[in-house]
Each structure stands twice: as structure tokens, then as C-alpha cells.
N, C-alpha and C positions, 0 to 999 in steps of 0.2 A: 104384339106390338112393341113398337121399339122404345127404349126408353133411352134418349139421348145423353142424359147425363151419366149414364153408366158407359157410353160411347166413348173410346177415348178419341176418336176422330170424327166428329159429326160433321155434316151435309154443309157446306157453305151457305145454301139458302137457309138453312134453321139458323145458321149463325146472325144472318142479315135480318130474319123476321125478329129475333129477340133483338138485336142491336134497335130496330126501329120503335119496337115496343118501350123499349126503357128510355129512349130517348123522347118518345110522347110524355113518358110520366115526369121525365126530368124537366122538361122546357115546355111545360104546358102554360100557356098564357103568352107566347113570345110572340112578336110579329112573323106571317107566314116566311118573308124573307130571312129574319134571323135562323126561323127554324131550320129551311133549306140548306144556307151555310154550314150550320152546324151540325146535321144531319151529313151532309157530304164529308165533313171532316171526320165525323164518326165512324163512315163508312170506309174512308182512307186507312184510318187507324186498326181496323178490323181486319183489312186485307192485308195491311203490312204483318200484321203479328200473324195472322195464318198461314203467309208465305214465309215467313220465318220458322214458323215451327213446322211446315212440310221442308223445308231445306234442311233443318238439323236434322231431321229424323230421316231423311235419305243418305247423309254421309255415313261413311263407314268410321267405325268407333276404333279407337287406337289400338293397337295390337297389344294384348295382353302380356306383360312381362314375367317370367316366371323365375322368381328368384330364390336360390338357393346359398347356405354356407358349404364350402368345401366339403366332399361327399366324405372325407379322411375325417374330419371331425365326429362323424355318427358312427366310425369304427372303432372308437377308442374304450369299448365296452366289451370287446371280444377277449376272451382269456386266453394268454400267453400256453402254448403247449407246455407239457411236464419237461422237464430237463432231463435226457436220456444218464441211466448208469453207465458213466463211461467207462470204470473198471469192469465192470460185467461183460458191456458190449465188447471192449477190447479184447478181454478173454476169449468169447465166442468167436471172434474174427481170427485171432491167434489159433485157435482150435481148428478152425476152416481153413486158414492158410496151410496148416499144417497138411492136412490131408490134401489139400491141391499142390503143396510142392510135392508129395510124396507119390504122386500118381499123373506126371505131366503126359499130354497125349505125343505121340510121334506121327511124321516128324517135327520137333518141336519149333523149327524155323521154315515153315510149309513157305513156297515161292508163291509172289501176289502177282498175276498178270491181268494185262488188261485185254478186254475184248477188243475185237476189230472195229466195233464202232457203240459207244455207249447212247447214243439214242434210238438205236434200233433195238427190240428185245432178240435175245441170240438164238439162233436155231437149237433145237432139241439135241441134234448133233452136235454142235459148238460146246452145249454145256455139260453134255457126257465125257467132253475128250479135251476139255478145257486145264483142268487140275489132275496132275498125276500124281498117286499115293500107291504104293506098292501094298500087297496083301499082308506081309508080316508087318508092316508100320501100322497098316489099318486096323492089325489085329491085336498091335498093342496098344494102341489108341481107345479100342473099344474095351480091354481090359481094365485099362485105367478109369475109363468112364463107368464100368460096372462097379469097382472098387469105392471111387467117390460116392456113389447113390447109395453103397450099402453103410456108409461111414458117416453120412449127413447129419450133422447133431439134430436134437431134438429142439420142437420150439421153444423158446424160454418166455414165458407167458410173463413172468414178473416185469419184463423190459419194455413192452408196449401197451399204449393205451390210447383209446378213441380213435376218431376220424379226422383226418388234414390234409393240407396241401403240401406236397414236398417240389421245391423249385431249385434248380442247381444255378447259381451263377459264377462270376469271378471274371477279371479282366472286363473285354469289351460286353460279353453278354450281362453285366452286372448292369449295363444300361438299358438292355433288353426288359431283365428283370424288373425294372424300375417302371415298365409301362404295362406287364403283364399283373404285378402287384396291384397297380392303380386301377387297372381294368377289373379284378376281383370285386374291390371294394365299389367300384362305380355301379356294377349290375348287382350289387347286393349281397355278394357271399359273405356268410358270417363264420365261414370255417377258418380255423387258425392254421396258420402257414408257416413253414420251416424254409428258410434261405439257406441253402448248404455252399461253401466254396471250399475251394482245395486246401488252403492253409492261411495262416494270419497275415501274410504279405497281401492277400485279396480281400480282407477284411475292411470295412470302415467302422470305427466304434459310433461316431456320431451317426451315420445311417443307420447302423442296428439299435441305436437308442430312440429314435425316432421310429422304426419298425415295432418295435416294442409296444409302442401305445396304441397300435390296431392291430393287436393279437398277431405277431409276425416275430419269430426267433431266427436269430444267425446262428448258424453251426458251422464247424471247421471239421472237415474230414481228418484233418492230420490230429484231433484229438482222440483218435479213434484206431487209427492205422498209420503204417508207415507210406506217406503218397508218394516218395520216392521211387517206390517199385512198380508205379501207373506209368505204363509210357505212354498213353494216349487219352486225349480228354474222353474219349467215349467209354473209357471204364470208370468213369467218375459216377453215372447216373447209377447204376448198379448199386453203388458204396452209399450215394445217399439216401437210395430205399432202402437199403439194408439196417444202417444205423439211425433211418429216421424212428424219432419217438412213439410214432402212430401205428397202431395195429392195422387201422384200414386207411391207404393212401392213395389220394390223385396225385400221381406225379405230371409234373408239367414242365416242358423244355422253358427256358428263360426266355425264347423268341416266341413262344405261344399266347396268344390274344386272345381270352375267353370274350364271346358276343353273348352269351346267354350265363345266368346264374347256374353253376354245375353244383351246388350242393345238394340238389335232390337224387343225385345219383347214387347215394349209397343205399338209400330207402327203396330205390328201384328193384322190382321183379327181375331185371336183368342182371343186376349185381347180387342181389341176395341167393339165387338160384346157383350162381357159381362162384361169387368169389372174387372173380375176374372179369374185366372190361378191356378187350383190346380195338384198335381201330385199324381199317384197312390201309393196305399203300396200294400205289398206281398197277404193281405189276405181282407177277405170279411167281413163284419158288424158283431160284435159280442155283441151288447149291451143287458141291459134287456127288454123284452117285453114293460117294463111300459114306457121307454124311449118315444117312438112315440106319448104315450097318455099325457105325460107331456109337450112335447114340441109343442103340438097342431096338430100334423100330423094323429091321428087316434081317435074314440072316446073310446078306451077302450085299453087293452095289445093288442099288435098287433106284426106280425113279416113283416112289411111294409118295414123296412129298411134292412132285412136281406141278400137280392141280391145287396146291395150297396156294391161298392167297398170303401175303406176306402182310406183316403188321408195320404200321408206322406209327413207331412209339415217342412220339412229339406230346402224348398224351397217354395215359395209362392208368387202371385202377386195381389195385392189388390187396388182397386181404392175405395179410401174413400170417394168423392164424392157421388158415384152411391151405394155404398153398406158400408154407415156409421152406419145404424142402425143394418144391421146383425154384423160390427164389436163391437158394444157396446153389443150384446146380446152375442156374443162371449165372451166377456170380464166378461159378467155376469157368463157364464159357468164355465170360469178360475177363477173368485172370488170364488166362491163356489166349485171350481174343486177338492182339494184333501179331501175335505168332503164328496163330493158326485157327482157330474157332472163326474170326470173321472172315477169313477167305474160305474153309470151307463151306461155311452158311451161304456166301453170296457170289464167292468166286471174282470177287472184285468187278461185279459189276453194279448197277447204281445199288446202293444202298449198305455198303460196306459199313460195318461197326455194330455197335449194340443193339441196333433195332429189331433183330428177329431172334436174336438169342433167349428172350423170355418166351416167344411162342414155341422155340425148339425145346427147353425146359417142359412146358408143359406137354407138350407132345411125347417126350422119351418117357416121361411119369405117367402117362395115359392119366391126366387130371384135366378137368371139364373147363370149359371158359367161354365167355361169349364175345364171338365177334359181330361187330357192330354190323347190319348186315346193308348199310347205305353206302355207295361208292362215295369218296370224297370228290370234292369239286376244288376247281381251281379258280382262284380269284384274280381278276386282272386291274392293270391299272386303269383309271378311267380314259377312255378314248384311244385305248391302245391294245396291242397283244402282247404286253409285258405282263409276265405273272406277279403276282405279290405273294402268293403264299396258297396252303393247302386249306380249306374249308371243310371240317369235322362234324358230322351230324351229332345230334342228341341222341344217346343211347338208351334214355327212357322213350322212346318213342320209335317202338320196332317199325311202326308200318309206316310213316311218311318220314321224308328227309327233312330235318329240322336243324338248323346250323346252330353249333354250341363252342367249338375250337377254331380259331385260324392260326393256324401253325405256320408263321411267316418265315418260312424256310429262304424265300428269294429277298424280298424288301421288308429288312427288319426294322420296327419301329421304337427307334429310340429319339428321344427330343434333341440330345446334343447331336446325333448322328445325322438328324434332318435338318437342324437349323444352325449350329454352330462349333465349328472347329476351336479348340483350347478353351471350351467353357466350363472343363471339369479337369480335375490332375489324370493326365493322360496316360500315367501310370496304372491307375484304375481302371478308368474305360477309355482307352485309347480311340480316338476319331480321326482318321488321315485328311479328310476332307468332308466337310459336310454334304450334303444334297443340296442345300440353297446354293452353296459354294461351288458346287461340282457343275458345269454345264453340260457333262453325259450324262448325269445321272438319269434316269427315265421318270423320276418324280420332281426334277428341278422347274418344269413350267409349272406345274401346279403349286408348288411351294412360291415361286416368284409371283405368279399371275393370281394367288390366292383360289385356286380350286380345290374342288374335293378330288380327294386320290381315288376313292370307290364310286364306282357309277350309283348315283341314287336309283335309278332307275332297278338296276340288278339288285340293290338293297330291297327297295320295296318288292320285288317280285318274292325276296325271302323274308320278308316281314322283320328286318333287322334294320338299324341304322347306327353302327358301333362307331362309325368315326367322330360324333362331337362328342362321346364320352372317352374315347383315347384321347382327344385333345385335350379334355378336362383333367386327364392323367397327367400328360404333358406339363399344363400347365402347373399343378402342384409341384411338380420335379423342378419347373424352373424358375418358379415364383416364392415357394414357401417349404422348400427342403431343402437338407443339407448339400443340396447338389445346386441352388440357387445360383442366378447370374443374372444382372439388371439387363443385360445385351439380350440374353435368352428369352428372360420374359418378355421385355416387349416384343421381339418379334413372335413369339408364341402369342401372345395375346392380338397383338394386331391381325394375325393371320385367323384367329378364332374371330374375331370383329368382321372381318371383311366376309370370310368364307361361311359362317355359319349364323352370323349377326348376334354372338355372343356380347353381352356387356358387364364392365365391371364396376360396382357401385358400393358404395359404403352405405350403413342403413343411417337412417335419421338419430342423432345421438350418440354417433359412433358405432363400437363394434366390431365384430368380424365381418371382413368385407365378403360380398356375395357376388356369385355369378349368375347371371340372368341370361336368359333365353326368349325369344317371342316363341309364343303359343300360337301352334300351326291352328 
């Protein structure tokens, strides 16, 4: 039995019968003609109400707006990392430096030559004959390596504490770092962070004061070492890791944009089993045949490393306590990197620099490490075959590729670099010309026409959509930070509104402006 009183949408015939019954009760005694006229009037009213009810029920409801205060406001309870003991760390470095100075490799200035093609992987014959080093020099270099490994200082356990993220900034890389830092908080990371720069000339006190509220501390390498001794920017990374106050470190290049929260890496089995997580690069090892001999992996020229996958060091995880000596050995390779070891390790093919010094140090000392088994993926600009960067996998999932880090080695995400030349102190964050102002930039049409830079289809296939969050990070920098600029803020918000549907609202009664996005 149907009880129509409980039915939200009773049949029209039922409504009509009820209307006639009520009409007869209300108008009992009137003339037949009057009753017919009044009845028709009531029928028309009921019909109009019924049609209106049907119409409004059929209309789609207004899209739900999800509004939030800026994410950075919720990051202000993250505890700052402890300040390292500058005196003790400086003494530790001076001890290491004395060991390195006493045992240089030979030849000290190894000639760097380029291969015939940088796009085509070199043949084995080309690799074996590319760098010439005499057996006498190789023997001296090997003996120096032996002495360094014998004399490496013990782990100074009183100097390092806890877990955290280390980012190297400075110069134009500071602009990239603002994006990566913003994304860490956008995706929910609660880890403390240290941002390292070379010296005071690259530091901005106002920016550092802002960062401190979000659990981010600024550090200067020059407080711990003579940075004038460093010939190349590649030598800075190992120094930031070495001097960081954290015992367990996730290092991120300034142009690395996390797309998933990395905090769980430290508690994952992949990390706790070995204390090291490395990510693969595109190619295999191209080092000189004498390299395995020099670092103690063979008794002469060897191809023992030839099938090894090289490492991509835009991100790495390192437990100092368990792998302190390997870190110090990697520091030795970087100390003599530009003169010798960078060339020995890559021979000038793709990847010349610090990236494989960590891996070779671990191999030399026979220490275990975890290399993420998933191949990296290249991310392309929406609608083109132009690359953006390398998408690296979540190391906590050994069976399936799940993206976690976008190392933006091609298109580097900086709001000033995207939208505005001259919106910041060019000495700190130089922008030659922004992508919006440069018609030759591969992302220029996307910015001008307010289109996504990532393909939404590609993002959905990988179950990520980092671009709106990246622009939220951009908006914070452009509108709410030390770097703020009215022109830059307006351009940023215009792009966010037209590309993603963002809205910027002030709540009733005043208060912090909210960023709103339509719910899908």
C-alpha cells in the first residue's frame, strides 16, 4: 500500500482528487455555475504549483564552492629545526678538508672532452677510450682514495637530530625554491625544512622571517666553511647535506616540485631497511674504465659498473648515522669534482656533476642502498612534445608506479619567471624575460590563453592533479609574501580564475581572504 503523504512526488491524479474533495467541502451550497468556475480556478493553481515544483527539481544546483584560508596559515605550528652547532661542525669540516687536501687524486686537472653526440648514448668502445689516464696516475689516485677512506672521521652523533627536508637555493634558484616550499605545505607535509644558500649575499632576512613561521629555517654555507674554495655550484649540494642539522634527510633540488606528500618515506620499509633511497636516471653508467680501480672496486681497468643504472639526484634520502662515511667520501669526490671526479664518473656525457658521487661512494664502501625500481617518466607540456621535467616515483610503493616528485629540470616553476620580469629584486632572483613576455617560450600560449600547462588527461591517468596547487603556491608568493607585487598578484589570480575556476572571497564579517574552487 502506498501512503502518498510520505511520497515526495505524489501522482497528479491524486492531487486532483484531493483538490476536488477539498473544494466541495469549502464551497458546499454555492450555485453549480459558481462551483465550476471556482473548481477550474483551483485546478489551474494546482497545475501551476505542480509545474513549478517539477521545474525547480529538474534544474542543476549551483556548483558547490570549497573555500579555504591559504594553506600556509595552517603550517605555522611546525617546529623549527634545531640550529646546528656551528663551531663543532666547522671543526669537523676542517678535519675532513685537511684529509682531502693531503690526498688529492691524480691527475688533478683531468681534461674534459665531449662525446660526438650528446643525444645518442655512446658506444662501449667510445666509453672505454674517451678519457686517458696513465696507470701511474691511476695508482696514485687509488692510493689517495685508500688513505681518505681510512682517515674519515667518526660520526658526530651530538650534532644531528631528527628528520627533515633540505633545499639548496640562491640566485635564480630561490624563485624555484619558493614553489617547491609552497607545494610541500600545499600537499600536507609537516616536516621541518632547511633552506641553504651559499652566503649572506644570497639570503633575504624578510623572507627567512616569513619562512620561520612555517617551520622553515634559513642557513648559510659560509657559516661553516670557506665557500670561496668551491669552484662550481654542483659542489654546494653535498655541503648542505653534510652541515644540515637533520640526522635523516630528504634532499630536494630547488626546482623539484613534490606532487605527493613525502613525509611517509622515513617510516617506510624501503628506507628503514637500508637508510638510503636513490632514484634512477635515464641512462646507464658512462664512467672511465679506471674509475672502478681508483675507488677500490677492481684490481685494474674494469667495466664492472657498466650495467649500473645512474642516479638522478634531484631528490635523495640519506641516514647520516648509518652512512656517515659514505657521505664524507662523496664529499671528497665533490671536493675534487670539477677537476677530476665529475669527469671520471661521467666522462662529460649527460649528467656531469654531483649526481652519481653519492652512488659511487656507496658502491666503494660496499654499503647497502635502495634504488627505486620504477623508471622515471618525462612530463610534457600540454598539446606539445616539449618536455617539462622528470616525474619520479613514490619509493614506498615497490610494486606500482605512483608519482611523487616532479624534478622540473626543463621548465622550472617560478611565478616571476612565468609572469613578470622586474617583479622582484633582480640581484636575488634574476629573470631575463618571463614566459608570458617571451613569445618563443613553449608555455607562452598557455599563459596568454589561460590554458593548463599539464595535460589533464595525463594527470588523471596517474591520479594526480598538481597544477592547481602549484598555482595556489604561486598566489601566496605573488600576493601574500615578501616577494609580493600588485602586478604579479593580479596576473596570477586572473590566470587561476580563468584556467581553473578559482575565486577569491572575503568571508562575511571580514577576516582572512579565502581561496575558493568549484567542487567537481
